[in-house]
matplotlib code that plots the C-alpha trace (Angstrom):
import matplotlib.pyplot as plt

x = [0.0, 1.3, 0.7, 0.4, 3.2, 2.6, -0.5, -1.3, -2.0, -4.8, -8.2, -10.6, -14.0, -17.3, -18.6, -21.8, -22.7, -24.6, -26.7, -25.8, -29.4, -31.6, -29.5, -30.2, -27.9, -26.7, -24.7, -21.4, -21.5, -24.9, -24.4, -21.3, -22.2, -24.8, -28.1, -30.6, -33.5, -32.0, -30.2, -33.5, -34.4, -31.0, -31.2, -28.7, -25.9, -26.4, -24.9, -25.1, -27.8, -27.6, -23.7, -22.9, -20.3, -18.5, -20.1, -17.8, -18.8, -16.7, -16.9, -15.4, -12.8, -11.7, -10.6, -8.2, -7.1, -6.2, -3.3, -1.7, -1.8, -0.3, 2.5, 3.7, 3.3, 5.9, 4.1, 3.7, 1.3, -1.9, -0.7, -0.5, -4.3, -5.4, -7.5, -9.6, -10.1, -13.1, -10.7, -10.8, -6.7, -3.9, -2.7, -4.9, -3.0, -0.6, 3.2, 3.6, 4.0, 0.9, 0.1, 2.7, 3.4, 5.2, 3.4, 6.0, 5.6, 5.4, 7.5, 8.2, 4.9, 3.4, 5.5, 4.6, 0.9, 1.3, 0.5, 2.4, 0.7, 0.8, 1.4, 1.8, 0.6, 2.5, 0.6, 2.8, 5.2, 2.5, 3.9, 1.6, 2.1, -1.2, -3.8, -5.8, -3.3, -5.2, -8.6, -7.0, -5.1, -8.3, -10.4, -7.9, -7.8, -11.5, -11.5, -9.3, -11.0, -14.2, -12.7, -12.9, -10.4, -10.6, -10.9, -12.3, -12.5, -13.2, -10.9, -9.4, -6.0, -5.0, -7.3, -6.7, -2.9, -3.3, -5.5, -3.0, -0.1, -1.7, -3.1, 0.1, 1.7, -0.7, -1.1, -4.7, -6.1, -6.9, -9.1, -9.4, -11.7, -10.2, -11.1, -8.7, -7.7, -6.1, -2.4, -0.2, 2.3, -0.6, -1.9, 1.9, 2.0, -1.2, 0.2, 3.6, 1.6, 0.0, -3.5, -5.9, -6.4, -9.5, -9.4, -12.9, -13.8, -15.8, -15.4, -15.0, -18.7, -19.3, -16.4, -18.0, -21.2, -19.5, -17.2, -20.3, -22.0, -18.9, -18.6, -22.4, -22.0, -18.6, -18.6, -15.7, -15.3, -16.2, -13.8, -15.6, -15.4, -18.1, -20.0, -17.7, -18.1, -14.5, -13.3, -14.3, -12.8, -9.4, -9.1, -10.2, -6.7, -4.9, -7.0, -5.4, -1.8, -2.5, -3.7, -0.8, 1.6, 0.3, 0.8, -2.6, -4.5, -7.2, -6.2, -8.4, -8.9, -8.0, -7.9, -8.9, -8.7, -12.3, -13.9, -16.1, -16.0, -14.9, -11.3, -13.2, -15.8, -13.0, -10.8, -14.1, -15.0, -11.6, -11.9, -15.6, -14.2, -11.4, -14.3, -16.2, -13.5, -12.8, -9.5, -10.4, -13.1, -13.7, -13.9, -11.8, -13.3, -13.4, -12.4, -13.1, -11.5, -12.6, -11.6, -13.8, -14.7, -15.7, -17.5, -20.5, -20.2, -19.2, -22.5, -24.6, -22.7, -23.2, -26.9, -27.9, -28.6, -28.4, -27.3, -25.3, -26.3, -24.1, -21.9, -22.2, -18.8, -16.8, -13.3, -10.0, -6.0, -6.6, -7.7, -7.8, -10.8, -12.9, -16.2, -19.5, -21.6, -19.7, -20.8, -20.1, -21.5, -24.5, -22.3, -19.4, -21.8, -23.0, -19.4, -18.4, -21.5, -21.4, -17.8, -18.2, -16.0, -16.4, -16.5, -14.6, -13.3, -10.2, -9.4, -6.8, -4.6, -4.4, -3.9, -0.7, 0.8, 0.5, 2.0, 5.3, 5.0, 4.6, 7.7, 9.7, 8.8, 8.6, 10.7, 7.5, 6.4, 2.8, -0.1, -2.6, -5.3, -3.0, -2.0, -5.7, -6.0, -3.2, -4.7, -7.8, -6.1, -4.3, -7.8, -9.3, -6.2, -6.7, -10.4, -9.5, -11.3, -8.3, -6.7, -2.6, -2.3, -5.0, -3.7, -4.2, -3.1, -3.0, -3.5, -0.9, -2.8, -0.6, 2.8, 3.5, 5.5, 1.9, 1.2, 4.3, 2.5, 0.6, 3.8, 5.3, 2.6, 3.4, 6.8, 8.7, 11.3, 14.7, 16.5, 19.3, 22.9, 26.2, 28.5, 31.1, 31.0, 30.5, 27.4, 26.4, 27.5, 25.4, 22.5, 22.9, 22.2]
y = [0.0, 3.4, 6.2, 9.7, 12.2, 15.2, 17.5, 16.9, 13.1, 13.9, 14.4, 15.9, 14.0, 15.2, 17.3, 19.4, 22.3, 21.1, 23.6, 22.8, 24.1, 22.4, 19.9, 21.2, 20.3, 22.8, 22.8, 24.7, 26.2, 27.9, 29.0, 30.8, 31.4, 30.4, 28.7, 30.8, 29.4, 29.4, 32.9, 34.2, 34.3, 35.7, 38.3, 41.3, 40.9, 37.3, 34.1, 33.2, 31.1, 28.7, 28.0, 25.3, 22.7, 20.9, 17.6, 14.6, 11.1, 9.2, 6.0, 7.7, 9.8, 6.7, 5.3, 8.3, 9.3, 6.3, 4.8, 3.1, 6.9, 8.5, 5.8, 6.8, 10.5, 12.6, 16.1, 18.3, 20.8, 21.6, 19.8, 16.6, 16.5, 17.8, 14.5, 15.9, 19.6, 20.8, 22.1, 21.2, 21.6, 21.9, 25.2, 27.3, 26.5, 28.9, 28.1, 28.8, 25.8, 26.2, 23.7, 20.5, 22.3, 20.4, 18.3, 18.2, 16.6, 19.3, 17.3, 20.2, 21.6, 18.6, 17.9, 21.2, 20.3, 16.6, 15.1, 12.6, 12.8, 16.4, 17.6, 21.2, 21.8, 24.9, 27.1, 30.0, 28.3, 29.1, 31.6, 34.7, 33.2, 31.8, 29.1, 31.5, 30.8, 27.5, 28.8, 31.6, 29.3, 27.5, 30.5, 32.2, 28.9, 29.0, 32.6, 31.8, 28.9, 30.9, 34.1, 36.6, 39.5, 40.6, 38.8, 40.7, 39.8, 41.3, 40.5, 41.3, 40.9, 37.2, 36.4, 39.5, 39.1, 35.4, 36.6, 39.3, 36.9, 34.2, 36.8, 38.5, 35.0, 34.7, 38.2, 38.6, 41.9, 41.8, 44.1, 43.9, 45.6, 45.4, 47.4, 50.4, 48.7, 45.9, 45.5, 47.6, 44.6, 42.8, 46.3, 46.6, 42.9, 43.4, 46.6, 45.0, 42.3, 44.9, 44.6, 47.7, 48.2, 49.6, 50.3, 51.2, 53.1, 50.2, 46.6, 43.2, 42.6, 46.1, 45.4, 42.0, 43.4, 46.4, 43.8, 41.8, 44.9, 45.8, 42.5, 42.5, 46.0, 45.8, 42.3, 40.9, 37.4, 37.2, 35.5, 36.1, 33.3, 30.9, 32.9, 31.5, 27.7, 27.0, 28.7, 25.7, 23.2, 24.7, 24.8, 21.0, 19.9, 20.3, 17.3, 15.0, 16.4, 15.4, 12.1, 11.3, 12.8, 10.9, 7.7, 7.6, 7.8, 10.4, 12.3, 12.2, 16.0, 19.0, 22.4, 25.3, 28.9, 30.0, 33.1, 32.9, 29.0, 28.5, 27.0, 24.6, 23.6, 23.1, 20.7, 18.8, 18.1, 16.9, 14.3, 13.7, 13.1, 10.6, 8.9, 8.8, 7.6, 4.7, 5.8, 6.4, 4.9, 7.8, 11.5, 13.4, 15.9, 19.4, 21.9, 25.5, 28.1, 31.8, 34.8, 35.8, 39.2, 37.6, 34.2, 34.0, 30.4, 29.5, 31.2, 29.3, 26.0, 26.3, 27.2, 24.5, 27.1, 26.1, 29.6, 31.8, 35.3, 38.5, 39.9, 43.7, 45.4, 42.1, 42.7, 41.2, 41.2, 38.2, 40.3, 37.3, 35.4, 38.9, 38.8, 39.8, 37.4, 34.1, 34.0, 30.1, 29.8, 27.2, 24.9, 25.1, 24.3, 21.4, 20.1, 20.6, 19.0, 15.9, 15.2, 15.3, 18.4, 21.5, 25.6, 27.4, 30.8, 32.1, 35.7, 38.1, 37.6, 34.0, 34.6, 37.0, 34.8, 31.6, 33.2, 33.7, 30.4, 28.8, 30.6, 29.4, 25.8, 25.2, 28.1, 28.9, 32.6, 32.9, 35.6, 36.0, 34.0, 30.9, 31.3, 31.2, 27.8, 26.5, 28.3, 26.7, 23.1, 24.3, 25.1, 22.1, 20.0, 22.0, 20.9, 17.3, 17.1, 15.9, 12.8, 12.4, 10.2, 12.0, 12.5, 16.2, 18.3, 22.3, 24.4, 27.0, 29.1, 32.5, 34.1, 36.4, 38.7, 39.6, 41.5, 42.5, 44.9, 42.2, 40.2, 43.1, 43.0, 39.2, 39.9, 42.7, 44.5, 44.6, 48.0, 49.0, 48.6, 50.1, 48.1, 46.8, 43.5, 45.1, 46.2, 42.9, 41.1, 43.3, 42.7, 39.0, 39.2]
z = [0.0, -0.9, 1.6, 0.4, 1.8, -0.2, -0.6, -4.2, -3.5, -1.1, -1.5, 1.0, 1.7, 1.3, 4.1, 5.1, 7.5, 10.3, 12.9, 16.6, 17.5, 15.0, 13.4, 10.0, 7.3, 4.8, 1.6, 2.3, -1.1, -0.4, 3.5, 4.5, 8.3, 10.6, 10.4, 8.4, 10.4, 13.8, 13.5, 13.0, 16.6, 17.3, 20.3, 20.5, 22.8, 23.4, 22.3, 18.7, 17.6, 14.7, 14.8, 12.2, 12.5, 9.8, 9.4, 7.8, 6.5, 8.9, 6.7, 3.7, 6.0, 7.6, 4.5, 3.9, 7.5, 9.7, 11.6, 8.2, 6.8, 9.8, 10.0, 6.4, 6.5, 6.8, 6.9, 10.0, 11.0, 9.4, 6.3, 8.1, 8.6, 5.0, 4.9, 7.6, 6.2, 4.3, 1.4, -2.2, -2.8, -0.7, -2.7, -0.4, 2.7, 3.8, 3.5, 7.2, 9.6, 11.5, 14.2, 15.1, 18.5, 21.0, 23.9, 26.8, 30.4, 32.7, 35.4, 37.6, 37.4, 37.8, 40.9, 42.3, 41.8, 43.1, 39.6, 37.8, 34.0, 33.2, 29.6, 28.4, 24.7, 23.8, 21.2, 21.6, 19.0, 16.2, 13.8, 15.2, 18.8, 19.8, 19.3, 17.1, 14.1, 13.9, 12.9, 10.8, 8.4, 7.6, 7.2, 5.0, 2.7, 2.3, 1.4, -1.3, -2.4, -2.6, -4.3, -1.5, -1.4, 2.0, 5.3, 8.6, 12.1, 15.3, 18.3, 21.8, 20.0, 19.2, 16.4, 14.8, 15.1, 13.7, 11.0, 10.0, 10.0, 7.7, 5.3, 5.1, 4.2, 1.2, 0.1, 1.1, 2.5, 6.1, 8.2, 11.9, 14.4, 17.9, 21.4, 21.6, 25.0, 23.3, 24.5, 22.5, 21.4, 20.0, 18.0, 16.8, 15.6, 13.4, 11.9, 11.2, 9.3, 7.1, 8.2, 8.4, 12.0, 13.4, 17.2, 18.5, 21.7, 23.1, 23.9, 22.2, 21.7, 20.1, 17.6, 16.9, 16.0, 14.0, 12.1, 11.2, 9.8, 7.8, 6.3, 4.9, 3.8, 2.1, 1.0, 3.3, 4.3, 8.1, 10.1, 13.7, 16.0, 16.0, 13.3, 10.9, 11.2, 10.1, 13.0, 15.1, 12.4, 12.3, 16.1, 16.3, 14.9, 18.2, 19.5, 16.6, 17.4, 21.5, 20.7, 18.4, 21.0, 23.7, 21.6, 20.1, 23.3, 24.9, 27.8, 30.9, 30.6, 28.8, 30.2, 28.2, 28.9, 27.7, 26.5, 23.6, 23.9, 20.3, 21.4, 23.6, 21.0, 18.6, 20.8, 21.7, 18.2, 17.2, 19.8, 18.6, 15.2, 16.6, 18.3, 14.9, 13.1, 15.8, 17.0, 20.5, 22.7, 25.1, 25.2, 27.5, 30.1, 28.6, 31.8, 30.8, 32.9, 32.8, 34.6, 37.6, 35.9, 32.8, 33.9, 32.0, 31.2, 34.8, 35.8, 33.4, 34.3, 37.8, 37.7, 35.0, 32.3, 28.6, 27.6, 29.3, 30.6, 29.4, 32.0, 31.4, 31.9, 31.9, 32.6, 33.5, 33.4, 30.9, 27.8, 25.4, 27.5, 28.2, 26.5, 28.0, 25.8, 24.7, 21.3, 21.4, 24.7, 24.0, 22.0, 24.6, 27.6, 25.7, 25.3, 28.9, 30.3, 27.8, 28.2, 32.1, 32.4, 34.2, 34.0, 37.0, 37.5, 38.8, 40.2, 38.5, 41.5, 40.9, 37.1, 37.6, 40.4, 38.1, 35.3, 37.1, 38.7, 35.4, 33.5, 36.8, 36.6, 32.8, 31.0, 29.1, 29.0, 28.6, 28.5, 31.1, 29.5, 29.2, 33.0, 33.8, 32.6, 34.9, 37.9, 37.2, 37.5, 40.5, 42.1, 41.2, 42.5, 46.1, 45.9, 45.6, 42.2, 40.3, 40.8, 41.2, 38.1, 35.9, 32.4, 32.0, 29.2, 29.7, 26.6, 26.6, 24.3, 23.9, 24.4, 27.1, 24.6, 23.7, 27.0, 28.7, 30.9, 32.3, 33.0, 34.7, 37.2, 38.1, 39.2, 41.4, 39.7, 41.1, 41.9, 40.1, 41.5, 40.7, 38.2, 40.8, 42.6, 46.3, 45.1, 43.6, 46.7, 48.9, 46.8, 47.0, 50.6]

ax = plt.figure().add_subplot(projection="3d")
ax.plot(x, y, z, "-o")
ax.set_aspect("equal")
plt.show()
């Protein structure tokens, strides 16, 4: 048997778009974004209704993606999983290496937490420095496949930098609408990539609504999280990597910093696809960690609600997960509950102290949203809800270089000394 090792040898299987609310199926050539039926009851400022997922024919897909294919495949990153992508041709993918990030054993952090099987999935290694690159590479590929000239997104920072990065690699026009409060490092990154950047005097939710209107009026392709079904599908590929990196096994739990809920839904979908392909026999628990100042999903989880209530004025040092109304909140809650997971919140003080702790124990510099997931695991350990031998994967979703100001708050800056040994010796005492 010959296994394909280059993109031109691979063919993507047929797929449909499925509404997560009404289970309706749609032709992807006719529907770009949300379910036309369920989105008709959308209420302003609430979680999105009619979110669509890519629905695959597992029988057909398993003929192209299986253990035999992986054994002979030499590709890395997104290209390794081309048989799992809803694309007609590999030529639409960015030349950047997106995905293929390391999964390392967090021995020192695990020892600190009293855990023997803790793993760190370091997404800061992606080209733009965050998990959001995974969604953008597929969205931009779809824009090229459909002949769209400009891609637009609303973002607190990471989705915008990811989109700008991928667009720059392929010569696609990029427009981003962000709160003016976004960290300066993220704004600078978008501009360096050549994006049209529109900082707004408002929050993420207002930027989201404005970007949606702009796409409608100007004919731009909308990358907005959850609104575009391929954001979920792109983010699911990390699940396949984790499965492979663990020796083709499923972990017990995945710990995910959560704002809109799309990363969580993507990871869950990846593991559900593995289940559908017969490559695993159980789902890991989806563990959503939010900041206390932006905890709409946590509130809904604890109250038993199926839809999160918005949190007006949501705020946190972890800007990447600050949203008033989680756009993918309905699906995220469902995935958490069906997997036997939990949603929990941590304080800004816990986030900042954990950011520095993670750096000292792992050598990985992360932004506050990533530290939130680690703080959540530590909190659950203290509560006795995580076993010593649980196989847990922490998603480290973004580099700390994106928010130096927050990192400075997590440490104490030392005073300057004179340039002589006596002064150094005195400072050592």
